[in-house]
N, C-alpha and C positions, 0 to 999 in steps of 0.2 A: 544441541537443537533441530527440532522437526525439518525434513524437509517435502518439498510436494513432489508428484512421477517425475517429475524437469528436472527435480535437484535443487530446486531452490530452498533456501530456508524462511521459515517464514512464524513470527510470531501469534497467536490469538490473543484477545481483551477480553472478553464476556461472549459475544455475538460476531465478534468481528476479526479480521484475519490479515497480519499487513506482510506481504510478499516481498522479500528484496528480491526482483527479478533480474537476474546476470545479461548483460547484451547476447553473451552465446547463445541461451538458450530461447532469443528469438528471431527468427527469421522473415523475410519479405517485407509483404506489407505491415505486420507486426512490432517490426521495429521501426514505430514510427520517429522514437529518441534518438536513435545512433546509440546507445552508450545502458548502462544501468536504472531501474525505474524500482520506486516500490509501489505496492499493488495494495490498494484496502476495497474490503472484501467484505458486506457482509454475511451470515449465510441464512438462507431463506426455512424458515420454521425450525425443525428439530432436526433434520438429516444434514449429510454433508454437502447440499447442494450451495454452491455459492450467487449471491449475486454480481452480477457486471459492475466493476467499480472503477474508480478514478487512480491514473497512475502518474507518476511525478518521478517527472525527470529527475535524475540524482546528479549531472554535467555540474549544477551549481549548488554545493552540500549546504549555503545556507539557506536555501528553499526550507528546509523541513526545520530550522528551528526557527525562522517566520512563520510556516504553520504552526511550531507548537507555541508559538506567542500569539499568536490570532486567534486559538482555540483558547488561549488560555484568558486575553481581553473578552471572548467572548461571553466561557463561563460568568467571569466573574460579572459581567454586566446583566446578567441574567439572575446573578444575586442579590443586585440591588433593591 
């Protein structure tokens, strides 16, 4: 799995990057969660620059599952 310059693993889907950001790579004010987070970002155009994106706290692992379920409901509702 690829890693960024800070050693965090990430995956890319289309123009979206999802990064697992470990607590050990966050310092000071950037460590608002006091734990690991998932960061979701979109690429700016065709280059390597990324927009700032949300970070989801992983203290409650069900948060990610709830997000996936909510996205699925949203997409299903859009299809009707």
